[in-house]
CHARMM internal coordinates of N, CA and C (Angstrom, degrees):
IC EDIT
DIST 1 N 1 CA 1.4623
DIST 1 CA 1 C 1.5962
ANGL 1 N 1 CA 1 C 108.63
DIST 1 C 2 N 1.2705
ANGL 1 CA 1 C 2 N 115.97
DIHE 1 N 1 CA 1 C 2 N -38.94
DIST 2 N 2 CA 1.4720
ANGL 1 C 2 N 2 CA 118.86
DIHE 1 CA 1 C 2 N 2 CA -179.72
DIST 2 CA 2 C 1.5128
ANGL 2 N 2 CA 2 C 111.63
DIHE 1 C 2 N 2 CA 2 C -67.18
DIST 2 C 3 N 1.3494
ANGL 2 CA 2 C 3 N 116.58
DIHE 2 N 2 CA 2 C 3 N -32.12
DIST 3 N 3 CA 1.4410
ANGL 2 C 3 N 3 CA 118.87
DIHE 2 CA 2 C 3 N 3 CA 177.98
DIST 3 CA 3 C 1.5299
ANGL 3 N 3 CA 3 C 112.14
DIHE 2 C 3 N 3 CA 3 C -65.26
DIST 3 C 4 N 1.3020
ANGL 3 CA 3 C 4 N 118.77
DIHE 3 N 3 CA 3 C 4 N -31.25
DIST 4 N 4 CA 1.4278
ANGL 3 C 4 N 4 CA 123.63
DIHE 3 CA 3 C 4 N 4 CA 179.23
DIST 4 CA 4 C 1.5794
ANGL 4 N 4 CA 4 C 111.73
DIHE 3 C 4 N 4 CA 4 C -62.46
DIST 4 C 5 N 1.3454
ANGL 4 CA 4 C 5 N 114.81
DIHE 4 N 4 CA 4 C 5 N -35.71
DIST 5 N 5 CA 1.4450
ANGL 4 C 5 N 5 CA 118.83
DIHE 4 CA 4 C 5 N 5 CA 175.90
DIST 5 CA 5 C 1.5185
ANGL 5 N 5 CA 5 C 113.27
DIHE 4 C 5 N 5 CA 5 C -65.52
DIST 5 C 6 N 1.2742
ANGL 5 CA 5 C 6 N 116.12
DIHE 5 N 5 CA 5 C 6 N -40.95
DIST 6 N 6 CA 1.4977
ANGL 5 C 6 N 6 CA 122.05
DIHE 5 CA 5 C 6 N 6 CA 179.82
DIST 6 CA 6 C 1.4953
ANGL 6 N 6 CA 6 C 111.19
DIHE 5 C 6 N 6 CA 6 C -66.67
DIST 6 C 7 N 1.3284
ANGL 6 CA 6 C 7 N 116.79
DIHE 6 N 6 CA 6 C 7 N -33.27
DIST 7 N 7 CA 1.4555
ANGL 6 C 7 N 7 CA 118.78
DIHE 6 CA 6 C 7 N 7 CA -177.59
DIST 7 CA 7 C 1.5342
ANGL 7 N 7 CA 7 C 110.11
DIHE 6 C 7 N 7 CA 7 C -83.10
DIST 7 C 8 N 1.3388
ANGL 7 CA 7 C 8 N 118.23
DIHE 7 N 7 CA 7 C 8 N -33.33
DIST 8 N 8 CA 1.4862
ANGL 7 C 8 N 8 CA 123.13
DIHE 7 CA 7 C 8 N 8 CA 179.89
DIST 8 CA 8 C 1.5022
ANGL 8 N 8 CA 8 C 111.67
DIHE 7 C 8 N 8 CA 8 C -71.35
DIST 8 C 9 N 1.3033
ANGL 8 CA 8 C 9 N 119.19
DIHE 8 N 8 CA 8 C 9 N -42.66
DIST 9 N 9 CA 1.4638
ANGL 8 C 9 N 9 CA 119.93
DIHE 8 CA 8 C 9 N 9 CA -174.94
DIST 9 CA 9 C 1.5176
ANGL 9 N 9 CA 9 C 117.11
DIHE 8 C 9 N 9 CA 9 C -59.88
DIST 9 C 10 N 1.3625
ANGL 9 CA 9 C 10 N 120.21
DIHE 9 N 9 CA 9 C 10 N -44.25
DIST 10 N 10 CA 1.4700
ANGL 9 C 10 N 10 CA 117.37
DIHE 9 CA 9 C 10 N 10 CA 177.10
DIST 10 CA 10 C 1.5648
ANGL 10 N 10 CA 10 C 115.23
DIHE 9 C 10 N 10 CA 10 C -61.33
DIST 10 C 11 N 1.3470
ANGL 10 CA 10 C 11 N 114.86
DIHE 10 N 10 CA 10 C 11 N -35.35
DIST 11 N 11 CA 1.4481
ANGL 10 C 11 N 11 CA 114.85
DIHE 10 CA 10 C 11 N 11 CA 179.02
DIST 11 CA 11 C 1.5297
ANGL 11 N 11 CA 11 C 110.62
DIHE 10 C 11 N 11 CA 11 C -73.40
DIST 11 C 12 N 1.3101
ANGL 11 CA 11 C 12 N 118.89
DIHE 11 N 11 CA 11 C 12 N -37.16
DIST 12 N 12 CA 1.4109
ANGL 11 C 12 N 12 CA 121.17
DIHE 11 CA 11 C 12 N 12 CA 177.66
DIST 12 CA 12 C 1.5630
ANGL 12 N 12 CA 12 C 110.97
DIHE 11 C 12 N 12 CA 12 C -64.83
DIST 12 C 13 N 1.3464
ANGL 12 CA 12 C 13 N 113.25
DIHE 12 N 12 CA 12 C 13 N -43.97
DIST 13 N 13 CA 1.5123
ANGL 12 C 13 N 13 CA 118.48
DIHE 12 CA 12 C 13 N 13 CA -179.33
DIST 13 CA 13 C 1.5027
ANGL 13 N 13 CA 13 C 109.96
DIHE 12 C 13 N 13 CA 13 C -69.35
DIST 13 C 14 N 1.2838
ANGL 13 CA 13 C 14 N 122.67
DIHE 13 N 13 CA 13 C 14 N -36.64
DIST 14 N 14 CA 1.4605
ANGL 13 C 14 N 14 CA 125.95
DIHE 13 CA 13 C 14 N 14 CA 178.20
DIST 14 CA 14 C 1.5355
ANGL 14 N 14 CA 14 C 107.99
DIHE 13 C 14 N 14 CA 14 C -64.91
DIST 14 C 15 N 1.3425
ANGL 14 CA 14 C 15 N 119.84
DIHE 14 N 14 CA 14 C 15 N -45.26
DIST 15 N 15 CA 1.4576
ANGL 14 C 15 N 15 CA 122.73
DIHE 14 CA 14 C 15 N 15 CA 179.77
DIST 15 CA 15 C 1.5094
ANGL 15 N 15 CA 15 C 109.43
DIHE 14 C 15 N 15 CA 15 C -64.72
DIST 15 C 16 N 1.2958
ANGL 15 CA 15 C 16 N 118.88
DIHE 15 N 15 CA 15 C 16 N -41.96
DIST 16 N 16 CA 1.4693
ANGL 15 C 16 N 16 CA 122.12
DIHE 15 CA 15 C 16 N 16 CA 178.33
DIST 16 CA 16 C 1.4843
ANGL 16 N 16 CA 16 C 112.10
DIHE 15 C 16 N 16 CA 16 C -60.20
DIST 16 C 17 N 1.3623
ANGL 16 CA 16 C 17 N 118.42
DIHE 16 N 16 CA 16 C 17 N -46.46
DIST 17 N 17 CA 1.4282
ANGL 16 C 17 N 17 CA 123.35
DIHE 16 CA 16 C 17 N 17 CA 177.39
DIST 17 CA 17 C 1.5145
ANGL 17 N 17 CA 17 C 110.73
DIHE 16 C 17 N 17 CA 17 C -63.08
DIST 17 C 18 N 1.3000
ANGL 17 CA 17 C 18 N 118.32
DIHE 17 N 17 CA 17 C 18 N -44.00
DIST 18 N 18 CA 1.4921
ANGL 17 C 18 N 18 CA 120.20
DIHE 17 CA 17 C 18 N 18 CA -178.72
DIST 18 CA 18 C 1.5433
ANGL 18 N 18 CA 18 C 109.52
DIHE 17 C 18 N 18 CA 18 C -66.21
DIST 18 C 19 N 1.3064
ANGL 18 CA 18 C 19 N 117.39
DIHE 18 N 18 CA 18 C 19 N -38.44
DIST 19 N 19 CA 1.4875
ANGL 18 C 19 N 19 CA 118.44
DIHE 18 CA 18 C 19 N 19 CA 178.74
DIST 19 CA 19 C 1.5246
ANGL 19 N 19 CA 19 C 112.23
DIHE 18 C 19 N 19 CA 19 C -61.98
DIST 19 C 20 N 1.3332
ANGL 19 CA 19 C 20 N 115.57
DIHE 19 N 19 CA 19 C 20 N -44.41
DIST 20 N 20 CA 1.4677
ANGL 19 C 20 N 20 CA 118.66
DIHE 19 CA 19 C 20 N 20 CA -176.70
DIST 20 CA 20 C 1.5208
ANGL 20 N 20 CA 20 C 112.47
DIHE 19 C 20 N 20 CA 20 C -97.43
DIST 20 C 21 N 1.3307
ANGL 20 CA 20 C 21 N 118.77
DIHE 20 N 20 CA 20 C 21 N 19.13
DIST 21 N 21 CA 1.4578
ANGL 20 C 21 N 21 CA 121.83
DIHE 20 CA 20 C 21 N 21 CA 175.38
DIST 21 CA 21 C 1.4739
ANGL 21 N 21 CA 21 C 113.67
DIHE 20 C 21 N 21 CA 21 C -53.97
DIST 21 C 22 N 1.3018
ANGL 21 CA 21 C 22 N 123.18
DIHE 21 N 21 CA 21 C 22 N -43.09
DIST 22 N 22 CA 1.4920
ANGL 21 C 22 N 22 CA 120.84
DIHE 21 CA 21 C 22 N 22 CA 177.15
DIST 22 CA 22 C 1.5530
ANGL 22 N 22 CA 22 C 112.87
DIHE 21 C 22 N 22 CA 22 C -58.41
DIST 22 C 23 N 1.3467
ANGL 22 CA 22 C 23 N 114.89
DIHE 22 N 22 CA 22 C 23 N -41.86
DIST 23 N 23 CA 1.4203
ANGL 22 C 23 N 23 CA 118.96
DIHE 22 CA 22 C 23 N 23 CA 179.56
DIST 23 CA 23 C 1.5566
ANGL 23 N 23 CA 23 C 111.89
DIHE 22 C 23 N 23 CA 23 C -66.41
DIST 23 C 24 N 1.3090
ANGL 23 CA 23 C 24 N 115.43
DIHE 23 N 23 CA 23 C 24 N -40.48
DIST 24 N 24 CA 1.4608
ANGL 23 C 24 N 24 CA 121.77
DIHE 23 CA 23 C 24 N 24 CA 178.97
DIST 24 CA 24 C 1.5514
ANGL 24 N 24 CA 24 C 108.74
DIHE 23 C 24 N 24 CA 24 C -62.24
DIST 24 C 25 N 1.2939
ANGL 24 CA 24 C 25 N 116.95
DIHE 24 N 24 CA 24 C 25 N -47.82
DIST 25 N 25 CA 1.4750
ANGL 24 C 25 N 25 CA 121.41
DIHE 24 CA 24 C 25 N 25 CA 177.08
DIST 25 CA 25 C 1.5372
ANGL 25 N 25 CA 25 C 112.03
DIHE 24 C 25 N 25 CA 25 C -57.55
DIST 25 C 26 N 1.3887
ANGL 25 CA 25 C 26 N 114.58
DIHE 25 N 25 CA 25 C 26 N -44.77
DIST 26 N 26 CA 1.4999
ANGL 25 C 26 N 26 CA 117.52
DIHE 25 CA 25 C 26 N 26 CA -179.07
DIST 26 CA 26 C 1.4752
ANGL 26 N 26 CA 26 C 111.57
DIHE 25 C 26 N 26 CA 26 C -66.09
DIST 26 C 27 N 1.3557
ANGL 26 CA 26 C 27 N 118.25
DIHE 26 N 26 CA 26 C 27 N -35.00
DIST 27 N 27 CA 1.4791
ANGL 26 C 27 N 27 CA 121.44
DIHE 26 CA 26 C 27 N 27 CA 177.05
DIST 27 CA 27 C 1.5221
ANGL 27 N 27 CA 27 C 110.84
DIHE 26 C 27 N 27 CA 27 C -69.19
DIST 27 C 28 N 1.3838
ANGL 27 CA 27 C 28 N 117.19
DIHE 27 N 27 CA 27 C 28 N -41.34
DIST 28 N 28 CA 1.4061
ANGL 27 C 28 N 28 CA 119.91
DIHE 27 CA 27 C 28 N 28 CA -178.15
DIST 28 CA 28 C 1.5686
ANGL 28 N 28 CA 28 C 113.10
DIHE 27 C 28 N 28 CA 28 C -68.22
DIST 28 C 29 N 1.3421
ANGL 28 CA 28 C 29 N 115.15
DIHE 28 N 28 CA 28 C 29 N -28.58
DIST 29 N 29 CA 1.4348
ANGL 28 C 29 N 29 CA 119.49
DIHE 28 CA 28 C 29 N 29 CA -178.20
DIST 29 CA 29 C 1.5094
ANGL 29 N 29 CA 29 C 113.10
DIHE 28 C 29 N 29 CA 29 C -94.92
DIST 29 C 30 N 1.3542
ANGL 29 CA 29 C 30 N 116.29
DIHE 29 N 29 CA 29 C 30 N 5.46
DIST 30 N 30 CA 1.4895
ANGL 29 C 30 N 30 CA 122.91
DIHE 29 CA 29 C 30 N 30 CA -178.84
DIST 30 CA 30 C 1.4869
ANGL 30 N 30 CA 30 C 114.26
DIHE 29 C 30 N 30 CA 30 C 50.71
DIST 30 C 31 N 1.3751
ANGL 30 CA 30 C 31 N 115.23
DIHE 30 N 30 CA 30 C 31 N 52.11
DIST 31 N 31 CA 1.4622
ANGL 30 C 31 N 31 CA 122.37
DIHE 30 CA 30 C 31 N 31 CA -176.69
DIST 31 CA 31 C 1.5264
ANGL 31 N 31 CA 31 C 109.16
DIHE 30 C 31 N 31 CA 31 C -71.61
DIST 31 C 32 N 1.3328
ANGL 31 CA 31 C 32 N 116.52
DIHE 31 N 31 CA 31 C 32 N 145.67
DIST 32 N 32 CA 1.4534
ANGL 31 C 32 N 32 CA 121.07
DIHE 31 CA 31 C 32 N 32 CA 176.01
DIST 32 CA 32 C 1.4763
ANGL 32 N 32 CA 32 C 112.71
DIHE 31 C 32 N 32 CA 32 C -60.77
DIST 32 C 33 N 1.3455
ANGL 32 CA 32 C 33 N 118.01
DIHE 32 N 32 CA 32 C 33 N -37.49
DIST 33 N 33 CA 1.4441
ANGL 32 C 33 N 33 CA 123.63
DIHE 32 CA 32 C 33 N 33 CA -176.37
DIST 33 CA 33 C 1.5474
ANGL 33 N 33 CA 33 C 113.20
DIHE 32 C 33 N 33 CA 33 C -102.69
DIST 33 C 34 N 1.3104
ANGL 33 CA 33 C 34 N 115.54
DIHE 33 N 33 CA 33 C 34 N 41.96
DIST 34 N 34 CA 1.4884
ANGL 33 C 34 N 34 CA 119.16
DIHE 33 CA 33 C 34 N 34 CA -178.59
DIST 34 CA 34 C 1.5166
ANGL 34 N 34 CA 34 C 110.01
DIHE 33 C 34 N 34 CA 34 C -62.81
DIST 34 C 35 N 1.3137
ANGL 34 CA 34 C 35 N 121.64
DIHE 34 N 34 CA 34 C 35 N -40.64
DIST 35 N 35 CA 1.4165
ANGL 34 C 35 N 35 CA 121.12
DIHE 34 CA 34 C 35 N 35 CA -178.78
DIST 35 CA 35 C 1.5077
ANGL 35 N 35 CA 35 C 112.52
DIHE 34 C 35 N 35 CA 35 C -66.74
DIST 35 C 36 N 1.3182
ANGL 35 CA 35 C 36 N 115.38
DIHE 35 N 35 CA 35 C 36 N -39.95
DIST 36 N 36 CA 1.5014
ANGL 35 C 36 N 36 CA 119.50
DIHE 35 CA 35 C 36 N 36 CA -179.39
DIST 36 CA 36 C 1.5876
ANGL 36 N 36 CA 36 C 109.71
DIHE 35 C 36 N 36 CA 36 C -68.54
DIST 36 C 37 N 1.3061
ANGL 36 CA 36 C 37 N 115.98
DIHE 36 N 36 CA 36 C 37 N -36.12
DIST 37 N 37 CA 1.4860
ANGL 36 C 37 N 37 CA 120.54
DIHE 36 CA 36 C 37 N 37 CA 176.14
DIST 37 CA 37 C 1.5074
ANGL 37 N 37 CA 37 C 108.39
DIHE 36 C 37 N 37 CA 37 C -65.44
DIST 37 C 38 N 1.3325
ANGL 37 CA 37 C 38 N 117.51
DIHE 37 N 37 CA 37 C 38 N -43.93
DIST 38 N 38 CA 1.4713
ANGL 37 C 38 N 38 CA 120.01
DIHE 37 CA 37 C 38 N 38 CA -179.02
DIST 38 CA 38 C 1.5135
ANGL 38 N 38 CA 38 C 109.96
DIHE 37 C 38 N 38 CA 38 C -64.20
DIST 38 C 39 N 1.3217
ANGL 38 CA 38 C 39 N 119.16
DIHE 38 N 38 CA 38 C 39 N -40.53
DIST 39 N 39 CA 1.4476
ANGL 38 C 39 N 39 CA 119.68
DIHE 38 CA 38 C 39 N 39 CA -179.09
DIST 39 CA 39 C 1.5375
ANGL 39 N 39 CA 39 C 113.50
DIHE 38 C 39 N 39 CA 39 C -69.65
DIST 39 C 40 N 1.3047
ANGL 39 CA 39 C 40 N 115.73
DIHE 39 N 39 CA 39 C 40 N -38.51
DIST 40 N 40 CA 1.4558
ANGL 39 C 40 N 40 CA 121.41
DIHE 39 CA 39 C 40 N 40 CA 172.34
DIST 40 CA 40 C 1.5098
ANGL 40 N 40 CA 40 C 110.74
DIHE 39 C 40 N 40 CA 40 C -60.13
DIST 40 C 41 N 1.2788
ANGL 40 CA 40 C 41 N 116.83
DIHE 40 N 40 CA 40 C 41 N -45.82
DIST 41 N 41 CA 1.4636
ANGL 40 C 41 N 41 CA 123.02
DIHE 40 CA 40 C 41 N 41 CA 178.70
DIST 41 CA 41 C 1.4878
ANGL 41 N 41 CA 41 C 111.30
DIHE 40 C 41 N 41 CA 41 C -65.06
DIST 41 C 42 N 1.3183
ANGL 41 CA 41 C 42 N 118.99
DIHE 41 N 41 CA 41 C 42 N -38.33
DIST 42 N 42 CA 1.4965
ANGL 41 C 42 N 42 CA 123.26
DIHE 41 CA 41 C 42 N 42 CA -177.83
DIST 42 CA 42 C 1.5270
ANGL 42 N 42 CA 42 C 109.06
DIHE 41 C 42 N 42 CA 42 C -68.69
DIST 42 C 43 N 1.3120
ANGL 42 CA 42 C 43 N 117.56
DIHE 42 N 42 CA 42 C 43 N -48.27
DIST 43 N 43 CA 1.4548
ANGL 42 C 43 N 43 CA 121.93
DIHE 42 CA 42 C 43 N 43 CA -170.08
DIST 43 CA 43 C 1.5315
ANGL 43 N 43 CA 43 C 112.29
DIHE 42 C 43 N 43 CA 43 C -89.98
DIST 43 C 44 N 1.2784
ANGL 43 CA 43 C 44 N 119.90
DIHE 43 N 43 CA 43 C 44 N -32.86
DIST 44 N 44 CA 1.4709
ANGL 43 C 44 N 44 CA 120.90
DIHE 43 CA 43 C 44 N 44 CA -176.56
DIST 44 CA 44 C 1.5691
ANGL 44 N 44 CA 44 C 112.64
DIHE 43 C 44 N 44 CA 44 C -119.59
DIST 44 C 45 N 1.3075
ANGL 44 CA 44 C 45 N 117.71
DIHE 44 N 44 CA 44 C 45 N 8.22
DIST 45 N 45 CA 1.4007
ANGL 44 C 45 N 45 CA 121.30
DIHE 44 CA 44 C 45 N 45 CA -178.72
DIST 45 CA 45 C 1.5389
ANGL 45 N 45 CA 45 C 112.03
DIHE 44 C 45 N 45 CA 45 C -70.83
DIST 45 C 46 N 1.3205
ANGL 45 CA 45 C 46 N 119.11
DIHE 45 N 45 CA 45 C 46 N -20.12
DIST 46 N 46 CA 1.4590
ANGL 45 C 46 N 46 CA 121.82
DIHE 45 CA 45 C 46 N 46 CA 177.44
DIST 46 CA 46 C 1.4747
ANGL 46 N 46 CA 46 C 111.71
DIHE 45 C 46 N 46 CA 46 C -66.83
DIST 46 C 47 N 1.3545
ANGL 46 CA 46 C 47 N 117.75
DIHE 46 N 46 CA 46 C 47 N -27.36
DIST 47 N 47 CA 1.4574
ANGL 46 C 47 N 47 CA 120.63
DIHE 46 CA 46 C 47 N 47 CA 175.65
DIST 47 CA 47 C 1.5258
ANGL 47 N 47 CA 47 C 107.14
DIHE 46 C 47 N 47 CA 47 C -86.63
DIST 47 C 48 N 1.2173
ANGL 47 CA 47 C 48 N 116.91
DIHE 47 N 47 CA 47 C 48 N 141.21
DIST 48 N 48 CA 1.4744
ANGL 47 C 48 N 48 CA 120.51
DIHE 47 CA 47 C 48 N 48 CA -176.95
DIST 48 CA 48 C 1.5567
ANGL 48 N 48 CA 48 C 111.38
DIHE 47 C 48 N 48 CA 48 C -61.23
DIST 48 C 49 N 1.3450
ANGL 48 CA 48 C 49 N 113.93
DIHE 48 N 48 CA 48 C 49 N -38.98
DIST 49 N 49 CA 1.4620
ANGL 48 C 49 N 49 CA 117.03
DIHE 48 CA 48 C 49 N 49 CA -179.11
DIST 49 CA 49 C 1.5060
ANGL 49 N 49 CA 49 C 111.01
DIHE 48 C 49 N 49 CA 49 C -66.95
DIST 49 C 50 N 1.3040
ANGL 49 CA 49 C 50 N 119.39
DIHE 49 N 49 CA 49 C 50 N -42.07
DIST 50 N 50 CA 1.4447
ANGL 49 C 50 N 50 CA 121.61
DIHE 49 CA 49 C 50 N 50 CA 176.10
DIST 50 CA 50 C 1.5548
ANGL 50 N 50 CA 50 C 114.10
DIHE 49 C 50 N 50 CA 50 C -60.73
DIST 50 C 51 N 1.2700
ANGL 50 CA 50 C 51 N 115.75
DIHE 50 N 50 CA 50 C 51 N -39.50
DIST 51 N 51 CA 1.4167
ANGL 50 C 51 N 51 CA 121.44
DIHE 50 CA 50 C 51 N 51 CA 178.16
DIST 51 CA 51 C 1.4870
ANGL 51 N 51 CA 51 C 113.39
DIHE 50 C 51 N 51 CA 51 C -66.38
DIST 51 C 52 N 1.3725
ANGL 51 CA 51 C 52 N 115.37
DIHE 51 N 51 CA 51 C 52 N -45.00
DIST 52 N 52 CA 1.4868
ANGL 51 C 52 N 52 CA 120.22
DIHE 51 CA 51 C 52 N 52 CA 176.31
DIST 52 CA 52 C 1.5151
ANGL 52 N 52 CA 52 C 112.00
DIHE 51 C 52 N 52 CA 52 C -63.32
DIST 52 C 53 N 1.3603
ANGL 52 CA 52 C 53 N 119.14
DIHE 52 N 52 CA 52 C 53 N -40.74
DIST 53 N 53 CA 1.4833
ANGL 52 C 53 N 53 CA 120.58
DIHE 52 CA 52 C 53 N 53 CA 178.89
DIST 53 CA 53 C 1.5251
ANGL 53 N 53 CA 53 C 108.79
DIHE 52 C 53 N 53 CA 53 C -63.69
DIST 53 C 54 N 1.3207
ANGL 53 CA 53 C 54 N 119.53
DIHE 53 N 53 CA 53 C 54 N -41.40
DIST 54 N 54 CA 1.4545
ANGL 53 C 54 N 54 CA 123.65
DIHE 53 CA 53 C 54 N 54 CA 177.67
DIST 54 CA 54 C 1.4952
ANGL 54 N 54 CA 54 C 108.52
DIHE 53 C 54 N 54 CA 54 C -61.91
DIST 54 C 55 N 1.3298
ANGL 54 CA 54 C 55 N 118.80
DIHE 54 N 54 CA 54 C 55 N -45.59
DIST 55 N 55 CA 1.4653
ANGL 54 C 55 N 55 CA 119.54
DIHE 54 CA 54 C 55 N 55 CA -178.78
DIST 55 CA 55 C 1.4957
ANGL 55 N 55 CA 55 C 112.88
DIHE 54 C 55 N 55 CA 55 C -66.04
DIST 55 C 56 N 1.2688
ANGL 55 CA 55 C 56 N 120.42
DIHE 55 N 55 CA 55 C 56 N -40.18
DIST 56 N 56 CA 1.4604
ANGL 55 C 56 N 56 CA 122.88
DIHE 55 CA 55 C 56 N 56 CA 178.52
DIST 56 CA 56 C 1.5522
ANGL 56 N 56 CA 56 C 109.88
DIHE 55 C 56 N 56 CA 56 C -67.36
DIST 56 C 57 N 1.3166
ANGL 56 CA 56 C 57 N 116.59
DIHE 56 N 56 CA 56 C 57 N -41.37
DIST 57 N 57 CA 1.4786
ANGL 56 C 57 N 57 CA 121.88
DIHE 56 CA 56 C 57 N 57 CA 178.45
DIST 57 CA 57 C 1.5365
ANGL 57 N 57 CA 57 C 108.58
DIHE 56 C 57 N 57 CA 57 C -61.27
DIST 57 C 58 N 1.3417
ANGL 57 CA 57 C 58 N 118.09
DIHE 57 N 57 CA 57 C 58 N -43.54
DIST 58 N 58 CA 1.4350
ANGL 57 C 58 N 58 CA 120.20
DIHE 57 CA 57 C 58 N 58 CA -179.55
DIST 58 CA 58 C 1.4736
ANGL 58 N 58 CA 58 C 113.17
DIHE 57 C 58 N 58 CA 58 C -70.07
DIST 58 C 59 N 1.3643
ANGL 58 CA 58 C 59 N 119.14
DIHE 58 N 58 CA 58 C 59 N -30.64
DIST 59 N 59 CA 1.4153
ANGL 58 C 59 N 59 CA 121.35
DIHE 58 CA 58 C 59 N 59 CA -177.36
DIST 59 CA 59 C 1.5111
ANGL 59 N 59 CA 59 C 117.20
DIHE 58 C 59 N 59 CA 59 C -85.92
DIST 59 C 60 N 1.3370
ANGL 59 CA 59 C 60 N 116.66
DIHE 59 N 59 CA 59 C 60 N -20.43
DIST 60 N 60 CA 1.4488
ANGL 59 C 60 N 60 CA 119.72
DIHE 59 CA 59 C 60 N 60 CA -179.14
DIST 60 CA 60 C 1.5648
ANGL 60 N 60 CA 60 C 110.30
DIHE 59 C 60 N 60 CA 60 C -77.40
DIST 60 C 61 N 1.3230
ANGL 60 CA 60 C 61 N 113.36
DIHE 60 N 60 CA 60 C 61 N 153.48
DIST 61 N 61 CA 1.4503
ANGL 60 C 61 N 61 CA 119.87
DIHE 60 CA 60 C 61 N 61 CA -178.34
DIST 61 CA 61 C 1.5431
ANGL 61 N 61 CA 61 C 110.13
DIHE 60 C 61 N 61 CA 61 C -74.84
DIST 61 C 62 N 1.3730
ANGL 61 CA 61 C 62 N 113.31
DIHE 61 N 61 CA 61 C 62 N 146.69
DIST 62 N 62 CA 1.4966
ANGL 61 C 62 N 62 CA 119.08
DIHE 61 CA 61 C 62 N 62 CA 174.82
DIST 62 CA 62 C 1.5065
ANGL 62 N 62 CA 62 C 109.22
DIHE 61 C 62 N 62 CA 62 C -74.23
DIST 62 C 63 N 1.2740
ANGL 62 CA 62 C 63 N 117.80
DIHE 62 N 62 CA 62 C 63 N 138.96
DIST 63 N 63 CA 1.4868
ANGL 62 C 63 N 63 CA 122.51
DIHE 62 CA 62 C 63 N 63 CA 172.25
DIST 63 CA 63 C 1.5542
ANGL 63 N 63 CA 63 C 108.61
DIHE 62 C 63 N 63 CA 63 C -76.53
DIST 63 C 64 N 1.2735
ANGL 63 CA 63 C 64 N 114.39
DIHE 63 N 63 CA 63 C 64 N 134.74
DIST 64 N 64 CA 1.4650
ANGL 63 C 64 N 64 CA 116.62
DIHE 63 CA 63 C 64 N 64 CA 179.38
DIST 64 CA 64 C 1.5556
ANGL 64 N 64 CA 64 C 110.52
DIHE 63 C 64 N 64 CA 64 C -64.81
DIST 64 C 65 N 1.3272
ANGL 64 CA 64 C 65 N 116.05
DIHE 64 N 64 CA 64 C 65 N 134.52
DIST 65 N 65 CA 1.4586
ANGL 64 C 65 N 65 CA 122.35
DIHE 64 CA 64 C 65 N 65 CA -179.32
DIST 65 CA 65 C 1.5395
ANGL 65 N 65 CA 65 C 107.96
DIHE 64 C 65 N 65 CA 65 C -75.25
DIST 65 C 66 N 1.3563
ANGL 65 CA 65 C 66 N 117.75
DIHE 65 N 65 CA 65 C 66 N 135.10
DIST 66 N 66 CA 1.4029
ANGL 65 C 66 N 66 CA 122.47
DIHE 65 CA 65 C 66 N 66 CA 177.39
DIST 66 CA 66 C 1.4933
ANGL 66 N 66 CA 66 C 111.46
DIHE 65 C 66 N 66 CA 66 C -92.32
DIST 66 C 67 N 1.2833
ANGL 66 CA 66 C 67 N 118.79
DIHE 66 N 66 CA 66 C 67 N 117.44
DIST 67 N 67 CA 1.4935
ANGL 66 C 67 N 67 CA 122.92
DIHE 66 CA 66 C 67 N 67 CA -179.02
DIST 67 CA 67 C 1.5681
ANGL 67 N 67 CA 67 C 108.02
DIHE 66 C 67 N 67 CA 67 C -92.43
DIST 67 C 68 N 1.2790
ANGL 67 CA 67 C 68 N 116.30
DIHE 67 N 67 CA 67 C 68 N 127.83
DIST 68 N 68 CA 1.4724
ANGL 67 C 68 N 68 CA 120.51
DIHE 67 CA 67 C 68 N 68 CA 178.97
DIST 68 CA 68 C 1.4752
ANGL 68 N 68 CA 68 C 108.94
DIHE 67 C 68 N 68 CA 68 C -113.52
END
COOR INIT
IC SEED 1 N 1 CA 1 C
IC BUILD
């Protein structure tokens, strides 16, 4: 029974990390829109399109803000 827990945890942990990969990337890159990327990933990450949009958004560079 104890062996089942050791086998189940890595698969659950890997799936969790893969699901939230766009959010992790956004956090690691200190994106301006980290919260928005996380919310998109949380609510629409189950769909492949939502996950890809969040991943692209997290990976692309921030445009420098123009101060006037």
